[in-house]
C-alpha positions in Angstrom: 90.9 28.6 130.2 93.6 28.6 127.4 93.7 25.5 125.2 97.2 23.9 125.3 99.1 23.4 122.0 100.2 20.0 123.1 103.9 20.8 122.2 106.6 21.0 124.9 109.1 23.8 124.4 112.7 23.7 125.7 114.0 27.3 126.1 117.8 27.8 126.0 118.7 31.5 126.5 121.4 33.5 128.0 119.8 35.7 130.5 116.7 36.6 132.5 115.4 39.2 130.2 115.4 36.9 127.2 113.8 34.2 129.4 111.0 36.4 130.5 110.1 37.5 127.0 110.3 34.0 125.6 108.1 32.5 128.1 105.5 35.5 127.8 105.5 35.1 123.9 105.1 31.4 124.2 102.1 31.7 126.7 100.5 34.3 124.2 101.1 32.0 121.3 99.1 29.4 123.2 101.5 27.2 124.9 100.7 26.3 128.4 103.0 27.0 131.5 103.6 23.2 131.9 104.7 22.9 128.4 107.5 25.5 128.8 110.8 24.4 130.1 113.6 26.8 130.7 117.1 25.4 130.8 119.0 26.9 133.8 121.5 29.3 132.5 124.7 30.6 134.2 124.3 33.7 136.3 127.7 35.4 137.0 129.6 32.2 136.0 131.3 33.1 132.7 130.1 33.8 129.5 126.3 33.0 129.0 126.8 33.4 125.3 129.5 30.8 125.2 127.3 28.6 127.4 124.3 28.7 124.9 126.7 27.8 122.1 128.2 25.0 124.1 124.6 23.6 125.1 123.1 24.0 121.7 124.4 20.8 119.9 123.3 18.6 122.7 120.0 20.2 122.9 119.5 19.8 119.1 120.7 16.1 119.3 118.1 15.4 122.0 115.4 17.2 120.0 116.1 15.2 117.0 116.1 12.0 118.8 112.6 12.7 120.1 111.0 14.9 117.4 109.7 11.9 115.4 107.6 10.7 118.2 106.8 13.6 120.5 105.5 17.1 119.8 108.5 19.2 120.9 110.1 22.5 120.1 113.2 24.6 121.1 113.6 28.4 121.4 117.2 29.5 121.6 118.0 33.2 122.3 121.4 34.7 122.5 122.2 38.6 122.1 124.3 39.7 119.2 125.9 42.3 121.2 128.5 44.1 119.0 128.5 41.3 116.3 125.9 40.8 113.5 122.8 38.6 113.8 124.1 36.4 111.0 127.4 36.0 112.9 125.5 34.3 115.8 123.5 32.1 113.5 126.8 31.1 111.9 128.4 30.5 115.4 125.4 28.1 116.2 125.7 26.4 112.8 129.4 26.0 113.5 128.7 24.5 117.0 126.5 21.9 115.2 129.1 21.1 112.6 131.9 20.8 115.4 129.5 18.2 116.9 129.0 16.4 113.7 125.4 17.4 113.3 123.7 18.9 110.3 122.3 22.5 110.3 118.7 22.9 111.4 116.3 22.3 108.6 113.2 24.3 107.7 111.1 21.4 109.0 112.5 21.4 112.4 110.7 23.3 115.3 113.9 25.0 116.3 113.5 28.8 116.7 116.6 31.1 117.1 116.2 34.7 118.4 119.2 37.0 118.2 118.4 40.5 119.3 121.0 43.1 118.0 123.0 44.3 121.0 120.4 42.9 123.5 116.7 42.0 124.1 116.2 45.5 125.5 116.4 46.8 122.0 113.5 44.7 120.9 111.6 45.6 124.1 112.0 49.3 123.6 111.2 49.2 119.9 107.9 47.0 120.7 107.0 49.7 123.4 107.1 52.3 120.5 110.4 53.9 121.3 112.6 55.0 118.3 115.7 52.7 118.7 118.6 52.0 116.4 120.2 48.6 116.3 123.8 50.2 116.2 123.2 51.5 119.8 123.3 49.4 123.0 120.2 49.9 125.1 121.2 47.6 127.9 119.7 48.7 131.3 117.7 51.6 129.6 114.3 49.9 130.3 113.4 49.9 133.9 110.7 47.4 135.1 109.6 46.2 131.7 106.0 44.8 131.4 107.0 41.6 129.9 103.3 40.5 129.3 102.5 43.8 127.4 105.7 43.6 125.3 105.1 40.0 124.4 101.5 41.0 123.3 103.2 43.4 120.9 105.6 40.8 119.7 102.8 38.3 119.0 100.6 41.0 117.4 103.6 41.8 115.0 104.1 38.1 114.6 100.5 37.6 113.4 100.7 40.7 111.0 104.3 40.1 109.8 103.0 38.2 106.7 101.5 41.2 105.4 104.9 43.2 105.5 107.4 44.2 108.0 108.0 47.8 107.4 109.1 49.7 110.4 110.5 46.7 112.2 114.1 46.3 113.3 115.9 43.8 111.1 116.8 41.4 114.0 113.1 41.5 115.0 112.1 40.6 111.5 114.3 37.6 111.6 112.9 36.6 114.9 109.4 36.8 113.8 110.2 34.5 110.8 112.0 32.1 113.0 109.0 32.1 115.4 106.8 30.8 112.6 108.7 27.5 112.9 106.7 26.8 116.1 103.5 26.2 113.9 105.0 23.5 111.7 
């Protein structure tokens, strides 16, 4: 039986693929199933990316109101699509600013994942495929084994301190962000 980390994680993502990968990665990092809560995301009801940006400030506000006395964390995931990863970090920062909240600090357990184009790019890369972040790989991966892909992600996470050669730039950022869970 896996020992629980004792930290509850709220997952705010825009689609099922990001949700499945986030869950599996969190489980592999030692979080118990009961500790992972996924916010319901809109399916077929408008832009999920805009929904994440709209929900983000409220979730950060809630996180900050509880973090001083509860063991909690957040994992936020949104695809970069044709934009840059930095653009989406800036959009999330702007959403906080618009809500009169400060940017997330290095001491906060708030993890942001922004795969370039979409999470399928990361999944193909972690499966050993040669991918380029300039190309859209949506729907190129049929029946992904999320547990195996999460294992590759976590293996890379555990070795990312010793160098990140050969990793996609957006995945390098995600690995660095994931370290926030261990604060």
